[in-house]
LUMLUMBA-207889 format. One record per residue (C-alpha): chain; y, z, x. Coordinates in steps of 0.05 Angstrom, whole numbers, plus 5000, padded with zeros to 4 digits. Example, Ala and Ser with C-alpha at 12.3 -4.5 7.8 and 13.67 -1.06 7.14 Angstrom:
residues 2
<lummar->A | c2->4910 | c3->5156 | c1->5246>
<lummar->A | c2->4979 | c3->5143 | c1->5273>
END
This chain:
residues 470
<lummar->A | c2->5312 | c3->5438 | c1->4832>
<lummar->A | c2->5254 | c3->5466 | c1->4797>
<lummar->A | c2->5202 | c3->5514 | c1->4823>
<lummar->A | c2->5139 | c3->5551 | c1->4807>
<lummar->A | c2->5115 | c3->5606 | c1->4839>
<lummar->A | c2->5055 | c3->5640 | c1->4796>
<lummar->A | c2->4989 | c3->5624 | c1->4832>
<lummar->A | c2->4967 | c3->5532 | c1->4840>
<lummar->A | c2->4906 | c3->5511 | c1->4862>
<lummar->A | c2->4906 | c3->5498 | c1->4933>
<lummar->A | c2->4903 | c3->5442 | c1->4979>
<lummar->A | c2->4841 | c3->5408 | c1->4978>
<lummar->A | c2->4809 | c3->5336 | c1->4993>
<lummar->A | c2->4775 | c3->5307 | c1->4931>
<lummar->A | c2->4737 | c3->5253 | c1->4974>
<lummar->A | c2->4747 | c3->5210 | c1->4921>
<lummar->A | c2->4803 | c3->5153 | c1->4895>
<lummar->A | c2->4820 | c3->5148 | c1->4818>
<lummar->A | c2->4801 | c3->5090 | c1->4777>
<lummar->A | c2->4797 | c3->5083 | c1->4699>
<lummar->A | c2->4722 | c3->5097 | c1->4696>
<lummar->A | c2->4732 | c3->5148 | c1->4743>
<lummar->A | c2->4797 | c3->5188 | c1->4726>
<lummar->A | c2->4837 | c3->5236 | c1->4764>
<lummar->A | c2->4851 | c3->5306 | c1->4737>
<lummar->A | c2->4925 | c3->5325 | c1->4761>
<lummar->A | c2->4977 | c3->5368 | c1->4742>
<lummar->A | c2->5003 | c3->5326 | c1->4683>
<lummar->A | c2->4938 | c3->5309 | c1->4662>
<lummar->A | c2->4883 | c3->5253 | c1->4674>
<lummar->A | c2->4919 | c3->5199 | c1->4729>
<lummar->A | c2->4883 | c3->5127 | c1->4711>
<lummar->A | c2->4884 | c3->5072 | c1->4766>
<lummar->A | c2->4883 | c3->5000 | c1->4740>
<lummar->A | c2->4853 | c3->4960 | c1->4799>
<lummar->A | c2->4886 | c3->4891 | c1->4786>
<lummar->A | c2->4860 | c3->4844 | c1->4832>
<lummar->A | c2->4904 | c3->4818 | c1->4888>
<lummar->A | c2->4957 | c3->4847 | c1->4854>
<lummar->A | c2->4970 | c3->4790 | c1->4801>
<lummar->A | c2->4990 | c3->4816 | c1->4748>
<lummar->A | c2->5004 | c3->4772 | c1->4685>
<lummar->A | c2->5069 | c3->4788 | c1->4649>
<lummar->A | c2->5028 | c3->4790 | c1->4584>
<lummar->A | c2->4983 | c3->4835 | c1->4609>
<lummar->A | c2->5050 | c3->4885 | c1->4635>
<lummar->A | c2->5070 | c3->4890 | c1->4576>
<lummar->A | c2->5000 | c3->4905 | c1->4543>
<lummar->A | c2->4991 | c3->4960 | c1->4597>
<lummar->A | c2->5060 | c3->4998 | c1->4583>
<lummar->A | c2->5038 | c3->5001 | c1->4511>
<lummar->A | c2->4986 | c3->5032 | c1->4522>
<lummar->A | c2->5017 | c3->5080 | c1->4578>
<lummar->A | c2->5074 | c3->5102 | c1->4517>
<lummar->A | c2->5006 | c3->5105 | c1->4476>
<lummar->A | c2->4967 | c3->5144 | c1->4518>
<lummar->A | c2->4994 | c3->5170 | c1->4578>
<lummar->A | c2->5064 | c3->5201 | c1->4592>
<lummar->A | c2->5092 | c3->5141 | c1->4594>
<lummar->A | c2->5106 | c3->5147 | c1->4676>
<lummar->A | c2->5077 | c3->5091 | c1->4715>
<lummar->A | c2->5060 | c3->5100 | c1->4790>
<lummar->A | c2->5057 | c3->5043 | c1->4843>
<lummar->A | c2->5007 | c3->5059 | c1->4893>
<lummar->A | c2->5009 | c3->5041 | c1->4967>
<lummar->A | c2->4940 | c3->5016 | c1->4961>
<lummar->A | c2->4975 | c3->4961 | c1->4907>
<lummar->A | c2->4953 | c3->4987 | c1->4847>
<lummar->A | c2->4994 | c3->5012 | c1->4780>
<lummar->A | c2->4966 | c3->5076 | c1->4759>
<lummar->A | c2->4987 | c3->5114 | c1->4689>
<lummar->A | c2->4997 | c3->5184 | c1->4684>
<lummar->A | c2->4986 | c3->5244 | c1->4630>
<lummar->A | c2->4927 | c3->5208 | c1->4598>
<lummar->A | c2->4891 | c3->5266 | c1->4554>
<lummar->A | c2->4813 | c3->5271 | c1->4552>
<lummar->A | c2->4808 | c3->5255 | c1->4484>
<lummar->A | c2->4840 | c3->5189 | c1->4500>
<lummar->A | c2->4799 | c3->5165 | c1->4548>
<lummar->A | c2->4750 | c3->5124 | c1->4514>
<lummar->A | c2->4808 | c3->5087 | c1->4476>
<lummar->A | c2->4836 | c3->5070 | c1->4534>
<lummar->A | c2->4774 | c3->5050 | c1->4574>
<lummar->A | c2->4766 | c3->5001 | c1->4508>
<lummar->A | c2->4832 | c3->4969 | c1->4515>
<lummar->A | c2->4846 | c3->4955 | c1->4588>
<lummar->A | c2->4767 | c3->4925 | c1->4585>
<lummar->A | c2->4790 | c3->4877 | c1->4538>
<lummar->A | c2->4849 | c3->4848 | c1->4587>
<lummar->A | c2->4791 | c3->4849 | c1->4646>
<lummar->A | c2->4809 | c3->4905 | c1->4687>
<lummar->A | c2->4752 | c3->4951 | c1->4671>
<lummar->A | c2->4690 | c3->4929 | c1->4718>
<lummar->A | c2->4613 | c3->4948 | c1->4696>
<lummar->A | c2->4613 | c3->5020 | c1->4722>
<lummar->A | c2->4647 | c3->5070 | c1->4765>
<lummar->A | c2->4611 | c3->5060 | c1->4826>
<lummar->A | c2->4627 | c3->4987 | c1->4818>
<lummar->A | c2->4706 | c3->4997 | c1->4805>
<lummar->A | c2->4708 | c3->5050 | c1->4859>
<lummar->A | c2->4691 | c3->5002 | c1->4930>
<lummar->A | c2->4744 | c3->4951 | c1->4899>
<lummar->A | c2->4797 | c3->4973 | c1->4937>
<lummar->A | c2->4812 | c3->4896 | c1->4970>
<lummar->A | c2->4894 | c3->4895 | c1->4991>
<lummar->A | c2->4923 | c3->4830 | c1->4979>
<lummar->A | c2->4986 | c3->4794 | c1->5009>
<lummar->A | c2->5029 | c3->4803 | c1->4943>
<lummar->A | c2->5077 | c3->4737 | c1->4960>
<lummar->A | c2->5013 | c3->4688 | c1->4963>
<lummar->A | c2->5029 | c3->4631 | c1->4938>
<lummar->A | c2->5100 | c3->4645 | c1->4930>
<lummar->A | c2->5119 | c3->4648 | c1->4998>
<lummar->A | c2->5126 | c3->4583 | c1->5029>
<lummar->A | c2->5130 | c3->4607 | c1->5095>
<lummar->A | c2->5056 | c3->4636 | c1->5099>
<lummar->A | c2->5001 | c3->4605 | c1->5130>
<lummar->A | c2->4947 | c3->4602 | c1->5073>
<lummar->A | c2->4952 | c3->4624 | c1->5000>
<lummar->A | c2->4900 | c3->4681 | c1->5003>
<lummar->A | c2->4891 | c3->4699 | c1->4932>
<lummar->A | c2->4825 | c3->4656 | c1->4908>
<lummar->A | c2->4793 | c3->4690 | c1->4967>
<lummar->A | c2->4814 | c3->4761 | c1->4950>
<lummar->A | c2->4792 | c3->4748 | c1->4879>
<lummar->A | c2->4727 | c3->4721 | c1->4902>
<lummar->A | c2->4716 | c3->4788 | c1->4946>
<lummar->A | c2->4744 | c3->4832 | c1->4897>
<lummar->A | c2->4688 | c3->4800 | c1->4850>
<lummar->A | c2->4627 | c3->4801 | c1->4901>
<lummar->A | c2->4645 | c3->4878 | c1->4908>
<lummar->A | c2->4631 | c3->4890 | c1->4839>
<lummar->A | c2->4569 | c3->4852 | c1->4831>
<lummar->A | c2->4530 | c3->4863 | c1->4888>
<lummar->A | c2->4504 | c3->4929 | c1->4886>
<lummar->A | c2->4484 | c3->4937 | c1->4948>
<lummar->A | c2->4550 | c3->4946 | c1->4969>
<lummar->A | c2->4571 | c3->5000 | c1->4922>
<lummar->A | c2->4540 | c3->5052 | c1->4978>
<lummar->A | c2->4609 | c3->5035 | c1->5009>
<lummar->A | c2->4650 | c3->5104 | c1->5014>
<lummar->A | c2->4700 | c3->5111 | c1->4958>
<lummar->A | c2->4756 | c3->5096 | c1->5002>
<lummar->A | c2->4736 | c3->5042 | c1->5048>
<lummar->A | c2->4784 | c3->4987 | c1->5043>
<lummar->A | c2->4797 | c3->4916 | c1->5062>
<lummar->A | c2->4850 | c3->4874 | c1->5069>
<lummar->A | c2->4878 | c3->4794 | c1->5064>
<lummar->A | c2->4936 | c3->4771 | c1->5094>
<lummar->A | c2->4969 | c3->4700 | c1->5092>
<lummar->A | c2->5021 | c3->4714 | c1->5133>
<lummar->A | c2->5094 | c3->4693 | c1->5116>
<lummar->A | c2->5152 | c3->4734 | c1->5113>
<lummar->A | c2->5127 | c3->4793 | c1->5082>
<lummar->A | c2->5061 | c3->4811 | c1->5113>
<lummar->A | c2->5016 | c3->4874 | c1->5113>
<lummar->A | c2->5013 | c3->4881 | c1->5188>
<lummar->A | c2->5026 | c3->4959 | c1->5184>
<lummar->A | c2->4973 | c3->4971 | c1->5132>
<lummar->A | c2->4917 | c3->5005 | c1->5157>
<lummar->A | c2->4844 | c3->4990 | c1->5128>
<lummar->A | c2->4774 | c3->4982 | c1->5143>
<lummar->A | c2->4765 | c3->4903 | c1->5152>
<lummar->A | c2->4822 | c3->4862 | c1->5155>
<lummar->A | c2->4831 | c3->4788 | c1->5148>
<lummar->A | c2->4900 | c3->4769 | c1->5178>
<lummar->A | c2->4901 | c3->4690 | c1->5167>
<lummar->A | c2->4923 | c3->4649 | c1->5228>
<lummar->A | c2->4942 | c3->4568 | c1->5234>
<lummar->A | c2->4884 | c3->4534 | c1->5270>
<lummar->A | c2->4916 | c3->4518 | c1->5337>
<lummar->A | c2->4924 | c3->4593 | c1->5349>
<lummar->A | c2->4853 | c3->4602 | c1->5336>
<lummar->A | c2->4835 | c3->4552 | c1->5379>
<lummar->A | c2->4817 | c3->4503 | c1->5322>
<lummar->A | c2->4840 | c3->4442 | c1->5303>
<lummar->A | c2->4814 | c3->4431 | c1->5219>
<lummar->A | c2->4854 | c3->4486 | c1->5186>
<lummar->A | c2->4881 | c3->4556 | c1->5177>
<lummar->A | c2->4831 | c3->4617 | c1->5201>
<lummar->A | c2->4824 | c3->4685 | c1->5181>
<lummar->A | c2->4833 | c3->4732 | c1->5239>
<lummar->A | c2->4778 | c3->4794 | c1->5228>
<lummar->A | c2->4801 | c3->4859 | c1->5263>
<lummar->A | c2->4763 | c3->4923 | c1->5245>
<lummar->A | c2->4793 | c3->4990 | c1->5223>
<lummar->A | c2->4866 | c3->4995 | c1->5231>
<lummar->A | c2->4931 | c3->4964 | c1->5228>
<lummar->A | c2->4941 | c3->4889 | c1->5250>
<lummar->A | c2->4958 | c3->4926 | c1->5330>
<lummar->A | c2->4905 | c3->4972 | c1->5327>
<lummar->A | c2->4848 | c3->4943 | c1->5289>
<lummar->A | c2->4798 | c3->4922 | c1->5343>
<lummar->A | c2->4786 | c3->4845 | c1->5341>
<lummar->A | c2->4721 | c3->4825 | c1->5320>
<lummar->A | c2->4741 | c3->4741 | c1->5318>
<lummar->A | c2->4756 | c3->4684 | c1->5266>
<lummar->A | c2->4722 | c3->4658 | c1->5205>
<lummar->A | c2->4730 | c3->4598 | c1->5165>
<lummar->A | c2->4754 | c3->4622 | c1->5093>
<lummar->A | c2->4706 | c3->4594 | c1->5055>
<lummar->A | c2->4662 | c3->4645 | c1->5095>
<lummar->A | c2->4697 | c3->4706 | c1->5076>
<lummar->A | c2->4661 | c3->4726 | c1->5021>
<lummar->A | c2->4595 | c3->4724 | c1->5061>
<lummar->A | c2->4619 | c3->4753 | c1->5126>
<lummar->A | c2->4658 | c3->4803 | c1->5088>
<lummar->A | c2->4596 | c3->4821 | c1->5057>
<lummar->A | c2->4561 | c3->4829 | c1->5119>
<lummar->A | c2->4601 | c3->4871 | c1->5156>
<lummar->A | c2->4589 | c3->4917 | c1->5092>
<lummar->A | c2->4514 | c3->4919 | c1->5103>
<lummar->A | c2->4521 | c3->4922 | c1->5175>
<lummar->A | c2->4575 | c3->4988 | c1->5169>
<lummar->A | c2->4520 | c3->5017 | c1->5112>
<lummar->A | c2->4459 | c3->5012 | c1->5168>
<lummar->A | c2->4486 | c3->5036 | c1->5232>
<lummar->A | c2->4527 | c3->5089 | c1->5212>
<lummar->A | c2->4458 | c3->5120 | c1->5182>
<lummar->A | c2->4444 | c3->5120 | c1->5264>
<lummar->A | c2->4491 | c3->5171 | c1->5277>
<lummar->A | c2->4485 | c3->5242 | c1->5273>
<lummar->A | c2->4553 | c3->5243 | c1->5236>
<lummar->A | c2->4553 | c3->5180 | c1->5185>
<lummar->A | c2->4626 | c3->5155 | c1->5193>
<lummar->A | c2->4660 | c3->5137 | c1->5123>
<lummar->A | c2->4709 | c3->5091 | c1->5165>
<lummar->A | c2->4700 | c3->5031 | c1->5201>
<lummar->A | c2->4748 | c3->5055 | c1->5254>
<lummar->A | c2->4695 | c3->5106 | c1->5266>
<lummar->A | c2->4635 | c3->5072 | c1->5273>
<lummar->A | c2->4679 | c3->5024 | c1->5325>
<lummar->A | c2->4694 | c3->5081 | c1->5359>
<lummar->A | c2->4624 | c3->5104 | c1->5374>
<lummar->A | c2->4588 | c3->5043 | c1->5378>
<lummar->A | c2->4633 | c3->4994 | c1->5402>
<lummar->A | c2->4658 | c3->4931 | c1->5363>
<lummar->A | c2->4603 | c3->4889 | c1->5414>
<lummar->A | c2->4550 | c3->4919 | c1->5361>
<lummar->A | c2->4581 | c3->4888 | c1->5301>
<lummar->A | c2->4598 | c3->4823 | c1->5330>
<lummar->A | c2->4532 | c3->4805 | c1->5347>
<lummar->A | c2->4505 | c3->4821 | c1->5271>
<lummar->A | c2->4544 | c3->4771 | c1->5244>
<lummar->A | c2->4561 | c3->4721 | c1->5303>
<lummar->A | c2->4537 | c3->4656 | c1->5263>
<lummar->A | c2->4591 | c3->4664 | c1->5215>
<lummar->A | c2->4646 | c3->4675 | c1->5268>
<lummar->A | c2->4682 | c3->4605 | c1->5286>
<lummar->A | c2->4719 | c3->4582 | c1->5357>
<lummar->A | c2->4717 | c3->4620 | c1->5418>
<lummar->A | c2->4733 | c3->4695 | c1->5425>
<lummar->A | c2->4788 | c3->4698 | c1->5487>
<lummar->A | c2->4759 | c3->4736 | c1->5539>
<lummar->A | c2->4820 | c3->4793 | c1->5550>
<lummar->A | c2->4808 | c3->4808 | c1->5471>
<lummar->A | c2->4737 | c3->4815 | c1->5477>
<lummar->A | c2->4749 | c3->4889 | c1->5469>
<lummar->A | c2->4806 | c3->4910 | c1->5455>
<lummar->A | c2->4858 | c3->4909 | c1->5389>
<lummar->A | c2->4881 | c3->4850 | c1->5360>
<lummar->A | c2->4946 | c3->4825 | c1->5384>
<lummar->A | c2->5015 | c3->4833 | c1->5352>
<lummar->A | c2->5032 | c3->4783 | c1->5301>
<lummar->A | c2->5082 | c3->4734 | c1->5336>
<lummar->A | c2->5153 | c3->4748 | c1->5324>
<lummar->A | c2->5221 | c3->4713 | c1->5333>
<lummar->A | c2->5257 | c3->4723 | c1->5403>
<lummar->A | c2->5321 | c3->4744 | c1->5411>
<lummar->A | c2->5371 | c3->4690 | c1->5389>
<lummar->A | c2->5327 | c3->4660 | c1->5342>
<lummar->A | c2->5324 | c3->4667 | c1->5269>
<lummar->A | c2->5314 | c3->4743 | c1->5258>
<lummar->A | c2->5278 | c3->4738 | c1->5188>
<lummar->A | c2->5279 | c3->4683 | c1->5129>
<lummar->A | c2->5289 | c3->4615 | c1->5157>
<lummar->A | c2->5344 | c3->4567 | c1->5122>
<lummar->A | c2->5323 | c3->4517 | c1->5074>
<lummar->A | c2->5343 | c3->4469 | c1->5130>
<lummar->A | c2->5289 | c3->4501 | c1->5188>
<lummar->A | c2->5237 | c3->4523 | c1->5128>
<lummar->A | c2->5195 | c3->4463 | c1->5150>
<lummar->A | c2->5197 | c3->4476 | c1->5218>
<lummar->A | c2->5168 | c3->4557 | c1->5212>
<lummar->A | c2->5103 | c3->4549 | c1->5253>
<lummar->A | c2->5048 | c3->4581 | c1->5222>
<lummar->A | c2->5022 | c3->4652 | c1->5241>
<lummar->A | c2->5083 | c3->4669 | c1->5251>
<lummar->A | c2->5113 | c3->4733 | c1->5221>
<lummar->A | c2->5179 | c3->4766 | c1->5212>
<lummar->A | c2->5197 | c3->4815 | c1->5248>
<lummar->A | c2->5230 | c3->4841 | c1->5186>
<lummar->A | c2->5189 | c3->4844 | c1->5126>
<lummar->A | c2->5238 | c3->4811 | c1->5064>
<lummar->A | c2->5208 | c3->4819 | c1->5001>
<lummar->A | c2->5275 | c3->4856 | c1->4951>
<lummar->A | c2->5325 | c3->4820 | c1->4914>
<lummar->A | c2->5321 | c3->4744 | c1->4910>
<lummar->A | c2->5282 | c3->4712 | c1->4960>
<lummar->A | c2->5284 | c3->4664 | c1->4991>
<lummar->A | c2->5364 | c3->4667 | c1->4984>
<lummar->A | c2->5369 | c3->4598 | c1->4964>
<lummar->A | c2->5349 | c3->4561 | c1->4913>
<lummar->A | c2->5303 | c3->4560 | c1->4877>
<lummar->A | c2->5277 | c3->4637 | c1->4886>
<lummar->A | c2->5208 | c3->4641 | c1->4887>
<lummar->A | c2->5208 | c3->4724 | c1->4870>
<lummar->A | c2->5256 | c3->4783 | c1->4856>
<lummar->A | c2->5233 | c3->4847 | c1->4889>
<lummar->A | c2->5250 | c3->4907 | c1->4851>
<lummar->A | c2->5235 | c3->4973 | c1->4898>
<lummar->A | c2->5237 | c3->5038 | c1->4854>
<lummar->A | c2->5247 | c3->5112 | c1->4897>
<lummar->A | c2->5173 | c3->5138 | c1->4903>
<lummar->A | c2->5150 | c3->5079 | c1->4869>
<lummar->A | c2->5153 | c3->5109 | c1->4803>
<lummar->A | c2->5182 | c3->5082 | c1->4740>
<lummar->A | c2->5163 | c3->5084 | c1->4674>
<lummar->A | c2->5128 | c3->5037 | c1->4610>
<lummar->A | c2->5204 | c3->5028 | c1->4589>
<lummar->A | c2->5219 | c3->4996 | c1->4653>
<lummar->A | c2->5151 | c3->4962 | c1->4660>
<lummar->A | c2->5157 | c3->4925 | c1->4596>
<lummar->A | c2->5233 | c3->4914 | c1->4616>
<lummar->A | c2->5219 | c3->4882 | c1->4680>
<lummar->A | c2->5158 | c3->4831 | c1->4649>
<lummar->A | c2->5211 | c3->4805 | c1->4596>
<lummar->A | c2->5241 | c3->4775 | c1->4658>
<lummar->A | c2->5177 | c3->4730 | c1->4685>
<lummar->A | c2->5115 | c3->4704 | c1->4669>
<lummar->A | c2->5077 | c3->4744 | c1->4720>
<lummar->A | c2->5082 | c3->4801 | c1->4764>
<lummar->A | c2->5060 | c3->4817 | c1->4833>
<lummar->A | c2->5044 | c3->4897 | c1->4858>
<lummar->A | c2->5065 | c3->4908 | c1->4919>
<lummar->A | c2->5041 | c3->4970 | c1->4970>
<lummar->A | c2->5106 | c3->4981 | c1->4980>
<lummar->A | c2->5122 | c3->5030 | c1->4921>
<lummar->A | c2->5157 | c3->4948 | c1->4889>
<lummar->A | c2->5145 | c3->4890 | c1->4841>
<lummar->A | c2->5154 | c3->4826 | c1->4848>
<lummar->A | c2->5189 | c3->4779 | c1->4791>
<lummar->A | c2->5155 | c3->4711 | c1->4805>
<lummar->A | c2->5204 | c3->4656 | c1->4783>
<lummar->A | c2->5253 | c3->4709 | c1->4751>
<lummar->A | c2->5294 | c3->4684 | c1->4691>
<lummar->A | c2->5367 | c3->4680 | c1->4700>
<lummar->A | c2->5404 | c3->4749 | c1->4708>
<lummar->A | c2->5346 | c3->4782 | c1->4722>
<lummar->A | c2->5380 | c3->4821 | c1->4786>
<lummar->A | c2->5426 | c3->4848 | c1->4743>
<lummar->A | c2->5376 | c3->4877 | c1->4688>
<lummar->A | c2->5334 | c3->4900 | c1->4745>
<lummar->A | c2->5389 | c3->4935 | c1->4780>
<lummar->A | c2->5420 | c3->4971 | c1->4706>
<lummar->A | c2->5344 | c3->4995 | c1->4699>
<lummar->A | c2->5346 | c3->5030 | c1->4762>
<lummar->A | c2->5310 | c3->4992 | c1->4812>
<lummar->A | c2->5336 | c3->4970 | c1->4880>
<lummar->A | c2->5338 | c3->4906 | c1->4902>
<lummar->A | c2->5368 | c3->4919 | c1->4978>
<lummar->A | c2->5328 | c3->4934 | c1->5031>
<lummar->A | c2->5379 | c3->4974 | c1->5069>
<lummar->A | c2->5378 | c3->5023 | c1->5004>
<lummar->A | c2->5370 | c3->5092 | c1->5036>
<lummar->A | c2->5316 | c3->5114 | c1->4985>
<lummar->A | c2->5270 | c3->5078 | c1->5017>
<lummar->A | c2->5276 | c3->5119 | c1->5068>
<lummar->A | c2->5248 | c3->5179 | c1->5026>
<lummar->A | c2->5167 | c3->5184 | c1->5018>
<lummar->A | c2->5144 | c3->5238 | c1->4963>
<lummar->A | c2->5086 | c3->5259 | c1->4928>
<lummar->A | c2->5089 | c3->5276 | c1->4847>
<lummar->A | c2->5099 | c3->5352 | c1->4861>
<lummar->A | c2->5103 | c3->5399 | c1->4806>
<lummar->A | c2->5119 | c3->5357 | c1->4758>
<lummar->A | c2->5055 | c3->5317 | c1->4763>
<lummar->A | c2->5002 | c3->5353 | c1->4814>
<lummar->A | c2->4964 | c3->5422 | c1->4802>
<lummar->A | c2->4972 | c3->5441 | c1->4870>
<lummar->A | c2->5053 | c3->5432 | c1->4877>
<lummar->A | c2->5100 | c3->5482 | c1->4871>
<lummar->A | c2->5171 | c3->5444 | c1->4876>
<lummar->A | c2->5205 | c3->5383 | c1->4853>
<lummar->A | c2->5186 | c3->5338 | c1->4909>
<lummar->A | c2->5221 | c3->5274 | c1->4868>
<lummar->A | c2->5289 | c3->5318 | c1->4860>
<lummar->A | c2->5302 | c3->5351 | c1->4914>
<lummar->A | c2->5282 | c3->5280 | c1->4952>
<lummar->A | c2->5339 | c3->5248 | c1->4913>
<lummar->A | c2->5383 | c3->5308 | c1->4932>
<lummar->A | c2->5367 | c3->5296 | c1->5007>
<lummar->A | c2->5385 | c3->5227 | c1->4991>
<lummar->A | c2->5455 | c3->5253 | c1->4960>
<lummar->A | c2->5468 | c3->5290 | c1->5023>
<lummar->A | c2->5449 | c3->5272 | c1->5078>
<lummar->A | c2->5460 | c3->5190 | c1->5069>
<lummar->A | c2->5481 | c3->5188 | c1->5146>
<lummar->A | c2->5411 | c3->5217 | c1->5174>
<lummar->A | c2->5375 | c3->5172 | c1->5131>
<lummar->A | c2->5408 | c3->5111 | c1->5155>
<lummar->A | c2->5382 | c3->5129 | c1->5221>
<lummar->A | c2->5317 | c3->5150 | c1->5213>
<lummar->A | c2->5256 | c3->5114 | c1->5195>
<lummar->A | c2->5229 | c3->5171 | c1->5139>
<lummar->A | c2->5241 | c3->5235 | c1->5109>
<lummar->A | c2->5178 | c3->5258 | c1->5074>
<lummar->A | c2->5182 | c3->5309 | c1->5020>
<lummar->A | c2->5108 | c3->5338 | c1->5010>
<lummar->A | c2->5092 | c3->5392 | c1->4951>
<lummar->A | c2->5032 | c3->5410 | c1->5002>
<lummar->A | c2->5007 | c3->5405 | c1->5073>
<lummar->A | c2->4955 | c3->5354 | c1->5047>
<lummar->A | c2->5008 | c3->5304 | c1->5049>
<lummar->A | c2->4980 | c3->5249 | c1->5002>
<lummar->A | c2->5036 | c3->5210 | c1->5000>
<lummar->A | c2->5037 | c3->5208 | c1->5077>
<lummar->A | c2->4990 | c3->5249 | c1->5120>
<lummar->A | c2->5017 | c3->5230 | c1->5181>
<lummar->A | c2->5087 | c3->5249 | c1->5225>
<lummar->A | c2->5152 | c3->5229 | c1->5198>
<lummar->A | c2->5223 | c3->5242 | c1->5232>
<lummar->A | c2->5232 | c3->5298 | c1->5174>
<lummar->A | c2->5181 | c3->5327 | c1->5139>
<lummar->A | c2->5183 | c3->5380 | c1->5084>
<lummar->A | c2->5122 | c3->5417 | c1->5070>
<lummar->A | c2->5121 | c3->5460 | c1->4996>
<lummar->A | c2->5083 | c3->5530 | c1->4994>
<lummar->A | c2->5093 | c3->5574 | c1->4933>
<lummar->A | c2->5164 | c3->5554 | c1->4917>
<lummar->A | c2->5193 | c3->5541 | c1->4990>
<lummar->A | c2->5193 | c3->5491 | c1->5043>
<lummar->A | c2->5182 | c3->5489 | c1->5110>
<lummar->A | c2->5218 | c3->5435 | c1->5147>
<lummar->A | c2->5185 | c3->5406 | c1->5209>
<lummar->A | c2->5218 | c3->5354 | c1->5252>
<lummar->A | c2->5182 | c3->5293 | c1->5280>
<lummar->A | c2->5119 | c3->5328 | c1->5244>
<lummar->A | c2->5057 | c3->5318 | c1->5190>
<lummar->A | c2->5059 | c3->5358 | c1->5135>
<lummar->A | c2->5045 | c3->5431 | c1->5163>
<lummar->A | c2->5069 | c3->5417 | c1->5225>
<lummar->A | c2->5108 | c3->5468 | c1->5264>
<lummar->A | c2->5171 | c3->5491 | c1->5223>
<lummar->A | c2->5236 | c3->5482 | c1->5250>
<lummar->A | c2->5260 | c3->5523 | c1->5192>
<lummar->A | c2->5215 | c3->5562 | c1->5140>
<lummar->A | c2->5209 | c3->5592 | c1->5082>
<lummar->A | c2->5272 | c3->5554 | c1->5051>
<lummar->A | c2->5284 | c3->5554 | c1->4988>
<lummar->A | c2->5293 | c3->5479 | c1->4956>
<lummar->A | c2->5365 | c3->5486 | c1->4967>
<lummar->A | c2->5368 | c3->5515 | c1->5024>
<lummar->A | c2->5327 | c3->5466 | c1->5047>
<lummar->A | c2->5372 | c3->5400 | c1->5023>
<lummar->A | c2->5422 | c3->5435 | c1->5059>
<lummar->A | c2->5398 | c3->5444 | c1->5125>
<lummar->A | c2->5366 | c3->5372 | c1->5126>
<lummar->A | c2->5437 | c3->5348 | c1->5107>
<lummar->A | c2->5470 | c3->5392 | c1->5165>
<lummar->A | c2->5414 | c3->5362 | c1->5210>
<lummar->A | c2->5444 | c3->5319 | c1->5260>
<lummar->A | c2->5417 | c3->5258 | c1->5294>
<lummar->A | c2->5432 | c3->5297 | c1->5367>
<lummar->A | c2->5389 | c3->5352 | c1->5339>
<lummar->A | c2->5332 | c3->5315 | c1->5313>
<lummar->A | c2->5322 | c3->5264 | c1->5380>
<lummar->A | c2->5318 | c3->5329 | c1->5424>
<lummar->A | c2->5259 | c3->5356 | c1->5388>
<lummar->A | c2->5222 | c3->5271 | c1->5396>
END
């Protein structure tokens, strides 16, 4: 568990997301985020990106929470060559401005999950292309995000974004002519304000209209909000609805006119809790969302397998593993859950993925750990967050089984998870402050602990003691 105690940069808000044309300087060189439309990465492209990461980077690859690949350790002198190679693969925008607004999170299982309401890939890709091509939209704040979810057994219900399109059956929305998108503003599926419903073919134009409306209305406020939730809070959802009413379809339930999106339907007690059996598969009601998101391991669990979900601790793998996984499939899907999905995997793929260090079991306690890159990859970090997190997994299995998340943060900024976790370790000058049920930098339960002492403190923490702080 290494630490660095000499002067490091203070935590800071960069106000941007990295890209290919706008890489970010971090502790191990330049961080290059490759935006993959709809998260659909052909195996041949994955192999080529692995080669580029090996040639121009330090060989490490991160899976971002927004469903992108990130190459690490690239030297400034190599950026021109890397850009040219990625442009040849089709992953470079015309300029940095068009790249920055292409923040579209898409159902990773689109087209693979037979229980989904709709295959949303064409709509997500069309939105990505519109954002890149429409210069009026390049004025959007750099972290303004979009989400297109087709439903099924692995939905994006808990991913927060600025504008979300969640597919629902037409009958759910009061229509009879096919699926619609339920449109929400600013949040998760439960927290977003309900705008209404739109037809799939109207998604791109509605998105563009909402973007223009956001840009116009934010300028009427003394402090222009940078996110849609801030605009809705300041002006209300009705103002935006009036501007785009002609693109909405179906009646708006009066009870929801001013409220949030209704939660997705879930299985009730006594019904199947997750994935339907083969005999049930054709009877799954459209729009239904499983209470348990199942995406790891072979899915579905009966032949033929549509995909193999493989996660990695902290979303970190290397180019050798990426290349080896690409050899097992014709197409990889990138998820926001620190995992890759291998479409129609070859026989023996689960065993190979496990041998590569992949996680195929939803109950693996390492999935309860969240950590930034720490001292090994950030010029702010002073502790080896990944090593310390894995040490906690080795010594605190009982606690991890009982909690939702343990977060090891390299500084008070909390890049990996700015919100509260059951246990949060916040590093400063080579030591940790440990807080319970708090965000990074929260009131410490124990402070100034060396990495070894912090791991020991968490290992000794009982569930009962943790519950008293809730």
